[in-house]
N, C-alpha and C positions, 0 to 999 in steps of 0.2 A: 550178571556180568559174564562176558565171554573172555576167556584167557587170550593174551597176546603172545603168540609163540612164533619166533623167527622160523622161516622155512627151512633153515639148516639144522633145526633141533630134532633129535630123535626122541620120540615118546613111545616106549615099548608097549607091546600088546599087554593088556591087563593093568597098565598104569592109569591113574586118573588125575587129571589136572582140571580143577573147577574153580570158578569165581574170578576174583580180581587178581590174576596171576600174570606176570610178564616174564618171559624166558628169552634171554639174549642169544645171539648167534653161537653155533657150534657147541651148544650144551646138550645134555642128555638126561632123560628121566627113564629109569630102568624098571624092569618087571615088577608089578604089584606095588609100586610106590603110589602114595596118595599125596598130592599137593593141593591143599584146600584153602583157598583164599576167600572164604565165605563172608567174614565180617570185618576183615581188614586185608590190605594187599600183601602179596608175596612177590618179591622181586629176585630173580635169579640171573646172575651175570653171565658173561660169555665164557665159554670153555669150561663150564661147571658141570659136574656129573653128580646126579643123585642116584645112588645104586639101588639094587633090588630091596624091596620090602621096607622102604623108608616111609616115615610120616612127616610131612612138613605142614604146619598149621600155624595159626595166629592166635594172639590173645584178644580178648574183647576190646582192648584199647591200645594194641600195639601190633605192628606188622611183623613179618619175617623177611629179613633182608640177607641175601647171600651174594657174596662178591664174585669177581672173576677168578677163574683158575682154581676153583674150590673142588675138592674130591670129598664126597660124603659117602662113607662106606655103608655096606649092607646093614639093614635093620636099625638105622639111626632114627632118633626122634629129635626134630627141630621144632620147638614150640614157642613162637613169638619172640624170636632171638635175632641177633645180628652176627653174621659171620663175615669178616673182612676178606679181602682178596688173598689168594694163594695160601689157603689153609687145607689141611687134611683132618677130616673128622673121622675117627676110626670106627670100625664095626661096632654096632650095639651101643654107641655113646648116646647120652640123652642131654640135650641142652634145653633148660627150662626158661620160662618167660623173663624177658628183659635182659637176659645174659648177653654180653658183648665179647666177641672173640676178635682180637687184633689181627693184623696182617701176619702172614708167614707163621702161623701156629699149627702145631700138631696136638690134637686132642686124642689121647690114647683110646684104644678099644675098650668098650665097657665103662668109660668114665662117665660121671655125673657132674654136669655143670649146673650148680644150683641157681635159683632165681636171683636175678640182679647182679650176678657175679661178672666182674670185668677181668678179662685176661689180656695182659699187655702184648704188644707186638712181639714176634719171635720167641714165643714160649712153648715149651713142651709140657703138656698137662697130663697127668694120669691119676686114676683113683676115683673113689666115691666116698665123699665129695672130691672133686678134682683139685689137685694141688700142683703148682708149678714145680717141676722137677729140675729144669735147667733151660738154658737158652738153646734155640734151634741153630744148628750149624749152617754155614753157607751151602754145603753140599746137600743138606736136607731141604733147604729152601728151594734149591734147583730141582731136587727129586719130587717135590710137591708139584711144581709146575709141569715137570715131565709126566707125572701121572695124569694130570688133567689133559695134556695134549694127547696122551696115549688113549685115554677114554674117548676123546673127541674123534680120533682116527677110527677107533673100534665102532663108534656110533655111526660114522659115515659108511663103514663096511656093511653094517646091518641095514642101513637105508638103501644101499645099492643092491643087495642080494635078498631076494625073497626066500632063499633056502634057510636063512637064519630063523624064519618063523615057523618052520615045520616041526 
């Protein structure tokens, strides 16, 4: 299978996107990230950024689905899970198979979301295993969206200028 990647998507040098993967407009895959849809599909929405050194993979019987306006921090592992729109997945977090993250969620850095865990919309989750700490504020929901837009702009700057690759 050949990945379907919109022309506006930035895929950094050293990143690998293989298999049944679709990436929507204005998204970005950053340095040394692996997005591997070898046995099931991976779908990445628009204005979503998967930052440096992440692993995005699937389960033998389940895809990995990532919504629009999602920020996935450095060194995150997304393994056969679903992340709804407008979420922030903090650096080093791990989301295991069949986990479902609702819209407008923040998963704190280093958190572990265990297999089959369902996180309701608008939740702040921290810890290992992850526990809901509180509801996300309207200001935090807007900040998540702005983070995604900022990364989309940064990605476009990288695409326009070859000096970023030196």
